[in-house]
N, C-alpha and C positions, 0 to 999 in steps of 0.2 A: 602554452596550449590550451583549453580552453574544458570545464571543468562543465560536467554533466551529471544534475543531481537526477530521480527521480522520487517522488510523492506518493503514498500505493492510499488513498483514500479508502481505512478499512471501517473506518466510525459504526456508515450505519446500522440499525436494529433489521432487517430485512423481513419486516412484518409483516407486508405477502406471503414469505413461505410457508408461513403457518409453523414454523417451528423453533424449537426452545439453542438449536443450534445458528454463528452468528452466519450471515449470508457467505461468508469467505471462501468461510470453516466447509463450506459443504463439497464433496469431492467429490472429485472427476478421475475415472480411472483411478480413482487409491488412491489420492492426491488432495490436500486442497484448494482448493482455488487460487488465494492468496499466496501461496507456494509455490504456486505456476506462474502466478504472475508478479512477484520478487525471485526468481529461477530468470524470467528472460532479462529482466531488468539485467541482475547481475552479468548473462553474457551479452548486454549489448555495454559494458565496463559503462555502467552507469554510479555515480558512487562520489555523495554517499546513496543513502536506498534508504528514506522514512519512507514509515510507514503512520498513520495514523491512526489507535483508536479510541474508543469511550474507556473516558476513566476506574471503569467502572466494572471494567472486562479484562482476565488473563489466557483468558482460553488463546489468542491468536498470538498473544506473545508466550504462549507456552507452547504453542506448534514452532513460531519462527526463532525460538531466541535469540538471539542474541548475532542472528544475521541481516541486521538491519538495528537502524535510531529509533526511538517509537516515538511522538510526540502525543497528545491524552488530547481531548476536544472533550472536556468537560459536561455544559451541555450541548445536546441536538441542536449544533443554530441554522445549518444548512453547506452544502462545504463549501463557500466559500471562505464560511467563518471555521469549518476545516483543514483547508490547505495554510492560510496564515494561520494556526497551531504550528506550524510548520516550517520555518518563515526563521525561527534562532539556528535551526541548524543547516539555513542554505547560505548562511552570508555568501562565501564564497566557489557561491555556485554560480558560475556562466549566465549556465541554461538549465531550465529544471525542468520535466518530461512530469504532469501529470498522470497516472493514470489509475484509474475505478482497481481494485485490491478483488472484484466483480465478475473480470473482463479474461476469464485465464488462456485464450485461444490465442493473444495479441501474440508472436513472436517476434524473436531476439534479431531479425532481422528487419522487421515491420518497425520496430522500434529505433535501433541503425537511422534508417532510411531517414525516421521522422526527427 
């Protein structure tokens, strides 16, 4: 059986949003964007789901709680570096799907097709 994992990139500051709220925590229809991404990944049977978060921010953890594993990106060194932070959680995964935490309209059916 092939093990398929997901990494959700959520460590970006979203400075262009001009908001103190992390970009992935902005709500769409009352739900945080990152929650919608995680729910789609879960509905597509991706496991584990690893969310990359900034070290200094607990707000994302407060929203997602223990639904996912967390990898911390201590210093923002780009997308590739963020993905590398999740590597310890992915050692047993055959396939890894990388998702952006601020793209909430990706359906589970689309993820399954990928």
